[in-house]
C-alpha positions as CSV (number, residue, x, y, z in Angstrom):
1,X,-32.1,63.1,24.0
2,X,-31.2,62.7,27.7
3,X,-33.7,63.9,30.3
4,X,-33.1,66.8,32.7
5,X,-32.5,64.3,35.5
6,X,-29.8,62.5,33.5
7,X,-28.1,65.9,32.8
8,X,-28.1,66.7,36.5
9,X,-26.2,63.5,37.6
10,X,-23.6,63.2,34.9
11,X,-20.0,64.1,35.6
12,X,-19.8,67.5,34.0
13,X,-19.0,70.9,35.5
14,X,-22.4,72.2,34.4
15,X,-24.4,69.5,36.2
16,X,-26.0,70.0,39.6
17,X,-24.2,67.0,41.2
18,X,-20.7,67.9,39.9
19,X,-19.6,69.6,43.1
20,X,-21.0,66.8,45.2
21,X,-19.0,64.3,43.1
22,X,-15.8,66.4,43.3
23,X,-16.0,66.7,47.1
24,X,-18.5,64.4,48.7
25,X,-20.4,66.5,51.4
26,X,-21.2,63.5,53.5
27,X,-18.9,63.3,56.6
28,X,-17.1,60.0,56.7
29,X,-15.7,58.3,59.8
30,X,-13.2,55.4,60.2
31,X,-13.9,53.4,63.4
32,X,-11.2,50.9,64.3
33,X,-11.5,48.0,66.7
34,X,-8.4,46.1,67.9
35,X,-8.2,42.5,69.1
36,X,-6.0,42.7,72.2
37,X,-4.4,39.3,72.9
38,X,-4.9,38.4,76.5
39,X,-2.7,35.3,76.7
40,X,0.3,35.7,74.3
41,X,2.6,33.4,76.4
42,X,0.0,30.6,76.3
43,X,-0.4,31.0,72.6
44,X,3.4,30.6,72.2
45,X,3.1,27.3,74.1
46,X,0.3,26.0,71.9
47,X,-2.7,27.3,73.7
48,X,-5.9,28.8,72.3
49,X,-5.7,32.5,71.7
50,X,-8.0,34.7,73.8
51,X,-8.8,38.2,72.6
52,X,-10.6,41.2,73.9
53,X,-12.1,43.8,71.5
54,X,-10.9,47.3,72.2
55,X,-12.3,50.4,70.7
56,X,-13.7,52.0,68.7
57,X,-10.9,54.5,67.9
58,X,-12.7,56.9,65.6
59,X,-11.1,59.1,62.9
60,X,-12.8,61.8,60.8
61,X,-12.0,61.0,57.2
62,X,-11.5,63.9,54.8
63,X,-11.7,63.2,51.0
64,X,-11.1,65.4,48.0
65,X,-10.4,64.9,44.4
66,X,-7.5,66.5,42.5
67,X,-5.8,66.3,39.1
68,X,-9.3,66.1,37.5
69,X,-8.7,65.6,33.8
70,X,-11.5,65.2,31.2
71,X,-10.5,62.9,28.4
72,X,-11.7,62.6,24.8
73,X,-13.3,59.2,25.2
74,X,-16.1,60.4,27.6
75,X,-14.0,59.6,30.7
76,X,-12.5,61.7,33.5
77,X,-9.4,60.8,35.4
78,X,-8.7,61.9,39.0
79,X,-6.8,61.2,42.2
80,X,-8.8,61.1,45.5
81,X,-6.7,62.0,48.6
82,X,-7.7,61.0,52.1
83,X,-6.5,62.2,55.5
84,X,-7.6,61.2,59.0
85,X,-8.1,63.1,62.2
86,X,-8.6,61.4,65.5
87,X,-11.9,62.1,67.3
88,X,-11.4,61.6,71.1
89,X,-15.0,62.5,71.9
90,X,-16.3,59.7,69.6
91,X,-13.7,57.1,70.7
92,X,-13.6,54.7,73.5
93,X,-9.9,55.1,74.3
94,X,-6.9,57.1,73.2
95,X,-4.2,56.7,70.6
96,X,-1.8,56.2,73.5
97,X,-3.5,53.0,74.6
98,X,-1.3,49.9,74.4
99,X,-2.5,46.9,72.5
100,X,-0.9,43.4,72.4
101,X,-1.1,42.0,68.9
102,X,1.0,39.6,66.8
103,X,4.3,41.1,65.5
104,X,3.2,41.2,61.8
105,X,6.8,41.7,60.5
106,X,8.2,38.7,62.5
107,X,5.4,36.3,61.8
108,X,5.2,37.3,58.1
109,X,9.0,36.9,57.7
110,X,8.8,33.5,59.5
111,X,6.1,32.2,57.2
112,X,8.0,33.4,54.1
113,X,11.1,31.4,55.3
114,X,9.1,28.2,56.0
115,X,10.4,26.3,52.9
116,X,13.9,27.8,53.0
117,X,17.0,25.9,54.1
118,X,17.4,25.4,57.9
119,X,20.6,27.5,57.8
120,X,18.7,30.6,56.7
121,X,16.1,30.0,59.4
122,X,18.7,29.8,62.1
123,X,20.3,33.0,60.8
124,X,16.9,34.7,61.0
125,X,16.3,33.4,64.5
126,X,19.7,34.9,65.5
127,X,18.8,38.2,63.8
128,X,15.4,38.3,65.6
129,X,17.2,37.7,68.9
130,X,19.8,40.4,68.3
131,X,17.1,42.9,67.3
132,X,14.9,42.0,70.3
133,X,12.0,40.9,68.1
134,X,9.3,38.6,69.4
135,X,6.2,36.9,68.1
136,X,3.9,39.4,69.9
137,X,4.4,43.1,70.4
138,X,2.9,45.7,72.8
139,X,2.4,48.9,70.8
140,X,0.2,52.0,71.1
141,X,-2.9,52.4,68.9
142,X,-1.2,55.4,67.1
143,X,1.9,53.3,66.3
144,X,0.0,50.3,65.0
145,X,-2.2,52.6,62.9
146,X,0.3,55.2,61.5
147,X,3.7,53.5,61.9
148,X,6.6,52.9,64.2
149,X,10.3,52.6,63.8
150,X,11.5,49.0,63.7
151,X,15.1,47.8,63.3
152,X,13.8,44.7,61.5
153,X,12.2,46.9,58.8
154,X,15.6,48.7,58.3
155,X,17.3,45.3,58.0
156,X,14.8,43.9,55.5
157,X,14.9,47.1,53.4
158,X,18.7,46.8,53.4
159,X,19.0,43.2,52.2
160,X,15.6,42.7,50.6
161,X,14.8,46.2,49.2
162,X,11.7,45.2,47.2
163,X,10.1,42.9,49.8
164,X,8.0,45.6,51.6
165,X,6.6,48.9,50.1
166,X,7.4,50.6,53.4
167,X,10.7,52.5,53.5
168,X,10.4,54.2,56.9
169,X,7.9,53.4,59.6
170,X,5.6,50.4,59.5
171,X,1.9,50.8,60.2
172,X,-1.3,49.1,59.0
173,X,-2.8,52.4,57.9
174,X,0.3,54.3,57.1
175,X,-0.2,54.0,53.4
176,X,-3.7,55.5,53.6
177,X,-3.1,58.8,55.5
178,X,-2.4,61.9,53.3
179,X,-2.3,59.7,50.2
180,X,-4.5,58.7,47.3
181,X,-6.0,55.3,46.3
182,X,-4.6,55.3,42.8
183,X,-5.5,57.0,39.5
184,X,-9.1,56.3,38.6
185,X,-10.5,56.9,35.1
186,X,-14.3,56.7,35.0
187,X,-17.0,57.3,32.4
188,X,-18.8,60.7,32.7
189,X,-22.1,59.7,31.1
190,X,-22.1,62.8,28.9
191,X,-22.0,60.8,25.6
192,X,-23.2,57.4,26.9
193,X,-25.3,57.8,29.9
194,X,-25.6,54.0,30.4
195,X,-21.9,53.9,31.5
196,X,-22.0,56.7,34.0
197,X,-19.5,56.3,36.9
198,X,-18.2,52.9,35.7
199,X,-14.4,52.5,36.0
200,X,-12.6,52.4,32.7
201,X,-9.1,52.1,34.2
202,X,-7.3,52.1,37.5
203,X,-3.7,53.2,37.5
204,X,-3.9,52.8,33.7
205,X,-5.0,49.2,34.0
206,X,-8.2,47.7,32.7
207,X,-7.6,44.6,34.9
208,X,-5.3,43.7,37.8
209,X,-2.8,40.8,38.0
210,X,-3.1,39.8,41.7
211,X,-5.3,36.8,41.2
212,X,-5.4,33.6,39.2
213,X,-8.4,34.0,36.9
214,X,-9.5,36.7,34.5
215,X,-12.9,37.0,36.3
216,X,-11.3,37.8,39.6
217,X,-8.8,40.2,38.0
218,X,-11.5,42.3,36.3
219,X,-12.1,45.9,37.4
220,X,-15.9,46.1,37.6
221,X,-18.4,48.7,38.7
222,X,-17.7,52.2,39.9
223,X,-15.1,53.8,42.2
224,X,-17.4,53.2,45.1
225,X,-18.8,56.7,45.6
226,X,-21.8,57.1,43.2
227,X,-23.7,54.8,41.0
228,X,-26.0,55.0,37.9
229,X,-29.4,56.4,38.7
230,X,-32.9,54.8,38.2
231,X,-32.2,51.6,40.1
232,X,-34.6,48.8,40.6
233,X,-34.6,45.8,43.1
234,X,-32.9,43.8,40.3
235,X,-29.9,46.2,40.4
236,X,-26.7,45.4,42.1
237,X,-23.9,47.6,43.5
238,X,-20.5,46.8,42.1
239,X,-17.3,48.7,42.8
240,X,-13.5,48.3,42.7
241,X,-11.7,48.5,46.1
242,X,-7.9,49.3,45.9
243,X,-7.5,48.2,49.6
244,X,-9.0,44.8,48.9
245,X,-7.3,44.6,45.4
246,X,-10.5,43.4,43.9
247,X,-14.1,44.3,42.7
248,X,-17.0,43.6,45.1
249,X,-20.7,43.2,44.3
250,X,-23.5,44.0,46.8
251,X,-27.0,42.8,46.3
252,X,-30.4,44.4,47.0
253,X,-32.0,43.5,50.3
254,X,-35.0,45.9,50.9
255,X,-36.6,49.3,50.4
256,X,-36.3,51.6,53.3
257,X,-36.4,55.3,54.4
258,X,-33.5,57.4,55.6
259,X,-34.6,60.6,57.3
260,X,-37.8,60.4,55.2
261,X,-35.9,59.8,51.9
262,X,-36.7,56.6,50.1
263,X,-33.6,54.3,49.7
264,X,-32.6,50.8,48.6
265,X,-30.4,48.9,51.0
266,X,-27.7,46.8,49.4
267,X,-25.7,44.2,51.4
268,X,-22.9,41.8,50.9
269,X,-23.9,38.3,49.7
270,X,-22.8,35.3,51.8
271,X,-20.5,34.3,48.9
272,X,-18.4,37.6,48.9
273,X,-15.5,35.9,50.8
274,X,-16.5,32.3,50.2
275,X,-13.7,29.9,49.1
276,X,-13.6,28.2,45.7
277,X,-15.2,25.0,46.9
278,X,-18.3,26.8,48.2
279,X,-18.5,29.3,45.4
280,X,-16.5,28.3,42.3
281,X,-16.2,31.8,40.8
282,X,-13.9,32.7,43.8
283,X,-11.5,29.9,42.9
284,X,-9.3,32.6,41.3
285,X,-8.7,34.2,44.8
286,X,-7.1,31.0,46.1
287,X,-5.0,29.4,47.6
288,X,-7.9,29.4,50.0
289,X,-8.5,28.3,53.6
290,X,-11.8,28.0,55.3
291,X,-14.7,29.7,53.6
292,X,-15.5,33.2,54.6
293,X,-11.9,34.6,54.5
294,X,-10.0,35.9,51.5
295,X,-6.3,35.5,51.1
296,X,-4.8,38.9,50.2
297,X,-1.2,37.9,50.5
298,X,-0.6,38.4,46.7
299,X,-1.4,42.1,47.0
300,X,0.0,42.6,50.5
301,X,3.8,42.0,50.1
302,X,3.3,38.2,50.5
303,X,2.3,38.5,54.2
304,X,-0.2,35.8,55.2
305,X,-3.1,38.3,55.7
306,X,-6.8,37.5,55.2
307,X,-9.8,39.8,54.7
308,X,-13.3,38.9,56.0
309,X,-16.3,40.3,57.8
310,X,-15.7,41.3,61.4
311,X,-15.6,38.4,64.0
312,X,-15.6,36.0,61.0
313,X,-19.3,36.8,60.4
314,X,-20.7,34.7,57.4
315,X,-17.6,32.5,57.6
316,X,-17.0,28.9,58.5
317,X,-17.8,28.6,62.2
318,X,-14.5,26.8,63.0
319,X,-12.7,30.1,62.5
320,X,-14.5,31.9,65.3
321,X,-14.4,28.8,67.5
322,X,-10.6,28.7,67.2
323,X,-10.3,32.1,69.0
324,X,-11.9,32.9,72.3
325,X,-13.7,36.2,72.5
326,X,-15.3,36.4,69.1
327,X,-19.1,36.9,68.8
328,X,-20.2,37.3,65.2
329,X,-23.7,38.8,64.6
330,X,-25.3,40.6,61.6
331,X,-26.5,43.7,63.6
332,X,-22.9,44.7,64.4
333,X,-20.8,43.1,61.7
334,X,-22.7,43.1,58.4
335,X,-22.0,45.8,55.9
336,X,-24.6,47.8,54.0
337,X,-25.2,50.8,51.6
338,X,-28.4,52.8,51.5
339,X,-28.8,54.3,48.0
340,X,-31.3,56.8,46.7
341,X,-32.5,54.8,43.7
342,X,-33.5,57.7,41.5
343,X,-30.1,59.5,41.6
344,X,-27.7,56.6,42.6
345,X,-26.3,58.8,45.5
346,X,-25.5,57.1,48.8
347,X,-27.5,58.4,51.8
348,X,-26.1,56.1,54.5
349,X,-23.3,53.5,54.4
350,X,-21.3,51.3,56.7
351,X,-18.6,49.2,55.1
352,X,-17.0,46.8,57.7
353,X,-14.0,44.6,57.1
354,X,-11.6,42.6,59.2
355,X,-7.8,42.0,58.8
356,X,-6.4,38.7,60.2
357,X,-3.0,37.1,60.2
358,X,-2.4,33.4,59.7
359,X,0.1,32.2,62.3
360,X,1.8,28.9,63.2
361,X,5.1,27.6,64.5
362,X,7.8,27.5,61.9
363,X,10.4,24.9,62.6
364,X,13.9,26.4,62.9
365,X,12.6,29.9,63.9
366,X,12.6,29.9,67.7
367,X,10.5,33.1,68.1
368,X,7.4,31.2,66.8
369,X,7.5,28.7,69.7
370,X,4.7,26.1,69.5
371,X,2.0,28.3,68.0
372,X,-0.8,26.1,66.7
373,X,-2.1,27.1,63.2
374,X,-4.7,29.8,63.6
375,X,-6.1,32.7,61.7
376,X,-5.9,35.4,64.4
377,X,-7.9,38.6,63.9
378,X,-5.7,41.8,64.2
379,X,-8.4,44.5,63.9
380,X,-11.6,45.3,62.1
381,X,-12.7,48.7,60.8
382,X,-15.8,50.4,59.6
383,X,-16.0,53.2,57.2
384,X,-19.3,55.0,57.7
385,X,-21.0,58.1,56.3
386,X,-24.5,59.5,56.5
387,X,-25.9,62.6,54.8
388,X,-26.8,65.3,57.3
389,X,-27.3,69.0,57.9
390,X,-28.0,71.4,55.0
391,X,-27.2,68.8,52.4
392,X,-29.8,66.4,53.8
393,X,-32.4,69.2,54.0
394,X,-31.7,70.2,50.4
395,X,-32.0,66.6,49.3
396,X,-35.2,66.1,51.3
397,X,-36.7,69.3,49.7
398,X,-35.7,68.3,46.2
399,X,-36.3,64.5,46.3
400,X,-39.2,64.2,48.7
401,X,-41.0,67.5,49.4
402,X,-41.0,68.9,45.9
403,X,-42.2,65.7,44.3
404,X,-45.0,65.4,46.9
405,X,-46.1,69.0,46.3
406,X,-46.1,68.3,42.6
407,X,-47.9,65.0,43.1
408,X,-50.7,66.6,45.1
409,X,-50.7,69.8,42.9
410,X,-51.7,67.7,39.9
411,X,-54.9,66.6,41.8
412,X,-55.6,70.1,43.0
413,X,-55.2,71.4,39.4
414,X,-57.4,68.5,38.1
415,X,-60.1,69.4,40.7
416,X,-59.8,73.1,39.8
417,X,-60.1,72.2,36.1
418,X,-63.2,70.1,36.8
419,X,-64.8,73.1,38.7
420,X,-64.0,75.5,35.9
421,X,-65.6,73.1,33.5
422,X,-68.7,72.7,35.7
423,X,-69.3,76.4,36.1
424,X,-70.6,77.1,32.5
425,X,-72.5,73.8,32.5
426,X,-74.3,74.8,35.7
427,X,-74.9,78.3,34.3
428,X,-76.4,76.9,31.1
429,X,-78.7,74.6,33.1
430,X,-79.8,77.5,35.3
431,X,-80.5,79.7,32.2
432,X,-82.7,76.9,30.7
433,X,-84.7,76.6,33.9
434,X,-85.5,80.4,33.9
435,X,-86.7,80.2,30.3
436,X,-88.9,77.2,31.2
437,X,-90.4,79.0,34.2
438,X,-91.2,82.1,32.2
439,X,-92.9,80.1,29.5
440,X,-94.8,78.0,32.0
441,X,-96.0,81.1,33.9
442,X,-97.3,82.6,30.6
443,X,-99.3,79.5,29.9
444,X,-101.0,79.6,33.3
445,X,-102.3,83.2,32.8
446,X,-103.9,82.8,29.4
447,X,-107.5,82.7,30.6
448,X,-107.0,85.9,32.5
449,X,-105.6,87.5,29.5
450,X,-108.6,86.4,27.4
451,X,-111.0,87.9,30.0
452,X,-109.1,91.2,30.1
453,X,-109.0,91.4,26.3
454,X,-112.8,90.7,26.1
455,X,-113.5,93.4,28.7
456,X,-111.3,95.9,26.8
457,X,-113.2,95.2,23.6
458,X,-116.6,95.9,25.3
459,X,-115.2,99.2,26.5
460,X,-114.2,100.1,23.0
461,X,-117.6,99.1,21.5
462,X,-120.3,101.9,21.2
463,X,-123.0,101.6,23.8
464,X,-126.6,101.1,22.5
465,X,-129.1,103.9,22.6
466,X,-130.8,104.5,25.9
467,X,-127.9,103.0,27.9
468,X,-126.7,105.0,30.8
469,X,-123.0,105.0,31.3
470,X,-121.9,104.8,34.9
471,X,-118.7,106.8,36.0
472,X,-116.0,104.7,37.2
473,X,-114.4,105.9,40.4
474,X,-111.2,104.8,42.1
């Protein structure tokens, strides 16, 4: 029979954590940093790219689950919607700031045409020239994030209707705002507690088809919000990320405290984005380039996009050396999740990822100039959330304060029990001492009693004749 703690964390309307699962009370923030290209003309002539990090541009992230449906096989299906609201007071800049970055549409289209006949490339060059398209663009933060009108997009959608999923504006985060991350079906833990929060299917699939091995296509772990309780340092955190089109596994690093609440910190292993030659299980994510970056072109409309840690942290050093202005370090660019091990609920998290574009000159397409092959960072973003306010106070009371009170209460009760046991023992000992003293006192006065008794007997005996009795006076 499951314990009370198990009943409280399972996905069931009667459990204490159900409302928290339905709408996570932790405020989430999306912080975006752009790599502003300082020398685009030099890059076109074959020079080394020089970038300047701009930001953060911070957005409050709102999440809520809908279409919650409980199934017969101990699972529940749901859609989680997200929306973003710009936070000027937390940001270093405004959405109206202009940023120079590679023109993703132009460079992606050029790379797709690399092995096509020269006649098609020349036609594309002419189309780019007519539409005023260049290898680099100067757009506002808001346009890059949430979309902008582009005549090239309209042209591509007209002649290649299935090439891009975008039908209107093109933006790197346009798909995320006011939308869901797919239909998740996870185990509730009501019938089988050992499978609680694990993903059964995503969009009706038990595995994806983006990659080249069954292991890489597997949908493992949870939906990335809560994990099974009763963790140990041998546990790992595994979750499926629709944005990365893959499952990720974090490993235990250390025990810590968050606002007085005990936590386990989990971090990304150095092999998370390693290439197949460094870490053979990742061979299925290839074709690979340098270790530390993952090719996501197969799930991102065939654009030569790469996922990594910010500033190429934990990647082959040649990647950061190829671009001036990058400074990878673990304090700023490593990701982590702090989990309360007893409940499996995140207390504090910061997931950081970078999106880069592979660029090079494509013979026959004039807009690419003499660009030397380079993986150029576009931006990096961090999704962070920390429990605070009344929710944190409630957690502290239930997870720290109450257990401490109960812990010390058992010693107080034990001491009280010992006192109550000692009272009758002491009373019994005291009673025995009184009896002993009485008996001892009686023994000491025996000679006096004998004398008194003899005197009394003489009084009671008749006096001999001729004896004069004297009157006793007080």
